[in-house]
Backbone as a ProteinNet text record, in pm:
[ID]
protein_1_A
[PRIMARY]
MLDGTAYTAMVPVRDVARARRFYEDTLGLKGKGDTIDGGYAFETADGHALALLPDPDGEPTGRTTISFEVPDVAAEVVALAEAGVAFADYDTPELKTENHIATFDGEQAAWFADTEGNVLCIHAVTG
[TERTIARY]
-191.8	-49.7	23	-17.9	47.8	-31.4	-146	-228.4	-149	-151.4	-83.1	64.6	115.7	257.7	276.3	392.1	424.8	454.2	437.2	461.7	534.3	593.1	653	584.2	523	462.1	570.9	582.7	685.5	623.4	675.6	624.4	731.6	704.3	803.6	817.5	941.8	967.5	1080.7	1070.7	1176.4	1294.9	1267.3	1372.1	1358.2	1443.8	1433.7	1452.7	1550.6	1577.4	1457.9	1400.9	1285.2	1167.1	1140.4	1028.7	1051.6	1174.3	1204.9	1170.8	1208.4	1175.4	1025	948.1	802.2	746.6	787.6	733.5	776.7	898	945	889.1	913.9	883.6	736.6	671.6	531.6	436.6	461.5	371.5	410.2	532.7	574.6	612.9	645.4	685.5	826.1	849	978.2	1070.4	1185.2	1280.2	1339	1356.4	1415.1	1557	1580.2	1713.7	1714.3	1833.9	1852	1825.6	1779.2	1758.1	1872.2	1888.5	2001.1	1992.6	1872.8	1855.7	1861.4	1907.1	1917.9	1793.6	1697	1575.2	1586.6	1471.8	1467.9	1341.6	1353.4	1239.5	1197.2	1068.1	1008.3	937.4	936.7	858	714.2	621.4	480.8	426.6	297.9	236.6	261	266.7	265.9	372.6	492	600.2	599.4	506.7	500.7	598.1	620.2	711.2	662.1	711.6	687.4	825.4	850.9	981.7	966.8	1053.2	1061	1153.1	1100.5	1171.8	1218.1	1348.7	1395.4	1348.5	1287	1238.6	1247.8	1369.6	1391.9	1301.6	1260.1	1175.9	1029.9	997.1	861.8	759.5	641	528.7	421.4	361	253.3	136.4	64.8	-46.3	-174.6	-185.2	-310.2	-408.8	-374.9	-457	-392.3	-469.8	-416.7	-304	-188	-70.9	-75.6	-111.4	-120.8	-224.1	-293.9	-392.5	-358.6	-351.7	-321.2	-452.2	-475.1	-594.9	-566.7	-651.5	-636.7	-764.6	-758.3	-879.1	-977.5	-927.4	-1013.1	-964.8	-1034.5	-992.9	-995.2	-1100	-1110.6	-992.7	-954.3	-841	-710.9	-693.4	-572.4	-568.6	-683.6	-688.7	-640.3	-688.6	-647	-496.5	-446.4	-304	-216.1	-253.4	-173	-180.1	-297.6	-310	-221	-215.6	-127.7	19.2	51.9	188.9	218.2	119	140.4	83.8	12.6	-46.1	-167.2	-175.4	-290.5	-376.9	-501.2	-591.7	-666.2	-697.2	-777.2	-924.2	-1002.2	-1146.8	-1214.1	-1325.7	-1397.5	-1543.9	-1603	-1746	-1794.6	-1807.1	-1854.8	-1974.7	-2049.6	-2161.3	-2116.3	-1994.2	-1945.4	-1879.3	-1823.1	-1742.2	-1751.4	-1793.9	-1800.8	-1728.3	-1652.9	-1586.4	-1647	-1646.9	-1686.6	-1577.7	-1519	-1402.5	-1292.6	-1276.5	-1174.6	-1204.7	-1316.8	-1345.4	-1464.3	-1446.7	-1556.3	-1609.2	-1741.1	-1804.5	-1886.5	-1860.8	-1933	-1920.5	-2024	-2021.3	-1947.4	-1978.2	-1915.6	-1769.3	-1729	-1588.9	-1578.4	-1474.2	-1439.2	-1298.9	-1273	-1141.3	-1109.2	-979.4	-930.6	-802.2	-780.1	-667.6	-576.3	-448.1	-347.9	-232.2	-141.1	-26.5	102	196.6	329.6	409.5	534.4	617.8	644.7	619.4	645.4	519.1	405.7	279.4	201.6	252.7	178.1	57.2	-57.3	-178.8	-178.4	-192.1	-199.6	-337	-378.9	-511.6	-499.9	-584.3	-607.8	-753.5	-780.2	-918.4	-947.2	-1074.9	-1120.3	-1248.4	-1259.8	-1383.1	-1476.3	-1595.6	-1688.3	-1811.6	-1828	-1948.2	-1929.1
2060.5	2054.9	1991.6	1870.9	1806.5	1820	1884	1903.2	1978.8	1928.5	1995.7	1962.8	1874.8	1839.2	1720.4	1712.5	1597.5	1477.9	1358.8	1238.8	1134.2	1037.2	920	797.6	717.5	591.7	484.8	410.4	307.4	170	97.5	-34.3	-137.9	-227.3	-328.7	-434	-467.7	-567.6	-659.7	-785.3	-881.7	-866.4	-833.8	-823.7	-688.5	-593.3	-456.4	-453.5	-526.1	-523.4	-576.2	-686.3	-744.5	-649.8	-594.4	-501	-374.5	-325.8	-205.3	-226.6	-340.4	-369.5	-365.5	-421.3	-421.6	-279.3	-201.3	-66	24.8	5.5	86.4	35.1	-91.3	-144.7	-177.4	-229.4	-269.2	-155.3	-86.5	22.3	156.3	168.6	291.1	405.5	376	483.5	532.4	659.9	722	709.7	647.2	628.2	758.9	764.8	882.7	851.8	729.4	690.6	599.1	552.7	464.6	541.2	468.8	527.8	485.4	555.8	527.9	391.1	331.3	201.5	84.7	110.7	3.4	-15.2	70.5	64.5	146.8	178.9	258.2	342.7	466.4	558.6	596.7	624.1	667.8	799.9	883.4	1005.9	970.2	1035	1023	1164.9	1181.9	1311.8	1414.5	1538.3	1652.5	1647.4	1601.9	1601.2	1483.8	1392.3	1274.5	1168.5	1066	959.1	825.4	719.8	583.5	521.9	462.5	402.1	253.7	175	32.5	15.7	-41.6	-56.1	-200.9	-227.1	-364.9	-431.2	-548.1	-625.8	-773.2	-831	-966.1	-1072.6	-1054.4	-1153.4	-1111.9	-1002.1	-947.4	-1032.5	-1030.5	-1099.8	-997.2	-1005.4	-913.1	-926.1	-817.5	-816.3	-874.8	-881.8	-925.4	-811.3	-696.6	-575.1	-481.9	-389	-293.2	-212.8	-215.3	-142.5	1.8	21	155.6	152.9	263.8	275.7	397.9	377.6	485	538.3	668.9	728.2	756.8	702.4	717.1	776.7	838	897.1	794.1	677.2	578.4	438.6	375.5	243.4	140.4	140.4	40.6	49.9	170.7	188.2	141.9	170.2	126.1	-25.3	-87.6	-233.7	-294.6	-242.4	-294.1	-275.7	-155.3	-126.6	-212	-224	-302.9	-452.1	-500.1	-640.9	-670.3	-576.1	-593.4	-595.8	-530.8	-529.6	-652.1	-740.3	-863.6	-868.3	-764.5	-762.6	-855.6	-937.9	-1025.3	-963.2	-935.1	-871.1	-974.2	-936.8	-1020.7	-998.1	-1103.5	-1092.4	-1138.6	-1074.8	-1103.1	-1128.3	-1220.3	-1247	-1284.3	-1183.4	-1201.5	-1109.9	-1129.3	-1038.1	-891.9	-870.6	-733.7	-674.4	-758.2	-707.2	-799.5	-741.5	-816	-736.5	-808.3	-742.4	-790.8	-702.3	-735.6	-680.7	-768.3	-729.9	-673.7	-732.8	-699.6	-571.9	-507.2	-377	-387.1	-334.4	-322.9	-179.6	-167.6	-35.6	-23.3	84.3	104	247.8	299.9	430.3	539.3	555.3	661	637.9	512.4	481	350.7	339.2	213.8	176.4	45.8	1.3	-136.1	-162	-292.7	-321.3	-448.2	-486.5	-586.7	-578	-670.3	-674	-767.7	-779.4	-743.4	-687.8	-664.9	-794.8	-791.4	-912.3	-966.1	-885.1	-924	-968.7	-967.9	-1008.4	-895.8	-772.4	-657.9	-630.4	-609.6	-578.9	-430.7	-403.2	-266.9	-246.3	-122.7	-90.6	27.8	29	149.9	185.6	313.8	354.3	488.6	513.4	641.8	680.8	808.3	861.9	888.9	829.9	840.5	923.5	962.9	1038.9	1129.3
1656.9	1678.6	1560	1520	1407.2	1277.8	1285.7	1167.2	1060.7	940.3	831.2	817.9	902.9	893.1	799.2	737.8	654	744.4	692.2	771.6	688.2	757.3	695.2	753.2	667.1	709.2	708.3	817.4	831.4	807.1	708.8	673.9	707.8	803.6	839.7	729.8	695.7	591.6	634.9	593.7	624.4	529	403.2	301.1	231.1	267.4	215	63.3	11.5	-132.9	-211.9	-167.6	-236	-229.2	-111.8	-95.9	-178.1	-179.9	-258	-405.1	-460.5	-601.1	-623.1	-529.7	-543.4	-540.2	-441.8	-427.1	-542.6	-593.7	-707.1	-839.2	-869.4	-1001.3	-1021.4	-919.2	-933.4	-900.5	-788.8	-749	-810.5	-857.8	-924.4	-832.7	-706	-615.2	-649.4	-628.1	-658	-536.8	-557.3	-449.2	-399.7	-268.9	-204.7	-156.9	-108.6	-66.4	53.9	87	202.4	331.7	432.7	564.7	657.1	766.8	856.8	923.9	924.9	990.5	892.7	768.8	670.9	587.4	602	523.2	396.2	339.8	217.6	220	171.1	173.2	31.7	19	-107.1	-85.7	-188.6	-185.8	-220	-153.7	-190.2	-205	-202	-229.8	-119.7	-159	-66.8	41.9	7.8	105.2	200.6	183.4	269.4	217.3	295.9	255.1	308.8	248	293.5	311.5	425	450.9	479.9	418.4	446.9	566.3	671.6	798.4	813.3	815.8	826.2	955.8	939.9	1054.2	1014.9	1017.4	967.4	1029	1152.1	1218.9	1223.3	1160.4	1167.7	1094.5	1146	1084.5	1051.8	933.2	898.5	995.5	1015.8	1110.9	1054.2	921.1	860.3	843.7	893.9	881.4	780	729.1	633.3	697.1	633.6	681.1	633.7	507.6	450.5	338.7	321.8	215.3	131.4	1.6	-92.2	-149.6	-137.6	-196.7	-343.7	-429.4	-574.4	-632	-749.9	-806.9	-861.3	-907.5	-973	-934.9	-842.4	-794	-906.1	-988.5	-1095.6	-1192	-1229.9	-1321.3	-1256.4	-1128.5	-1058.1	-1043.3	-1019.3	-1009.9	-1141.2	-1253.1	-1383.9	-1403.1	-1377.2	-1397.1	-1306.2	-1180.2	-1086.9	-1118.8	-1159.9	-1198.9	-1319.5	-1413.9	-1529.9	-1487.8	-1377.4	-1324.7	-1238	-1221.6	-1147.5	-1007	-965.4	-831.2	-826.8	-722.9	-700.3	-591.1	-622.8	-528.3	-445.3	-322.6	-233.2	-264.6	-258.9	-275.2	-147.6	-116.2	7.6	-22.6	50.9	42	181.5	265.7	402.3	422.5	529.9	555.3	568	615.9	636.3	513	427.2	316.3	195.6	83.8	-41.9	-149.4	-232.8	-344.4	-475.2	-571.8	-707.8	-798.3	-880.8	-960.9	-870.9	-754.9	-654	-575.9	-598.9	-538	-443.3	-322.5	-225.7	-232	-225.9	-226	-99	-21.7	103.4	149.4	211	278.2	201.1	72.1	-5.7	-36.6	-39	-65.2	-143.2	-223.3	-288.6	-243.1	-232.9	-188.1	-246	-260.5	-303.9	-225.9	-192.9	-107.4	-177.8	-145.7	-197.7	-98.5	-117.5	-26.5	-99.5	-24.5	-80.6	-71.3	-109.9	-109.8	29.9	131.7	270.2	342.7	272.1	332.3	396.9	390.2	443.9	356.5	417.7	343.3	307.7	178.6	128	67.1	60.6	9.2	-86	-187.4	-265.4	-242.3	-224.3	-198.1	-264.1	-285.7	-339.4	-267.7	-237.7	-180.7	-297.8	-291.9	-404.7	-373.4	-251.1	-218.7	-100.7
[MASK]
+++++++++++++++++++++++++++++++++++++++++++++++++++++++++++++++++++++++++++++++++++++++++++++++++++++++++++++++++++++++++++++++

């Protein structure tokens, strides 16, 4: 039914202007425009979109809000770190990172937070 349809991922943020600067200037997303609810939308791949949803009292969940699939996680980690992104590192029995990257089950991933505390991920399928 919904297979093959475009989607908009909604990311709750306390400060739309601050988050917009991060998503545009740091992550390099292309702005699409203001939303009717006071948020802001970005174009992403294949007709999809990401929208910042104003939530002044919202608290981040601590879980990954959105994951961006990239061709090369290591290259993106370097580029984003140069842009000022601080990556999370993990050393638990379930998850270990090396140079900010976790490798598991044919996938690589790295996590960081936006200006609102939302956990974001970049990942690549490697196998």
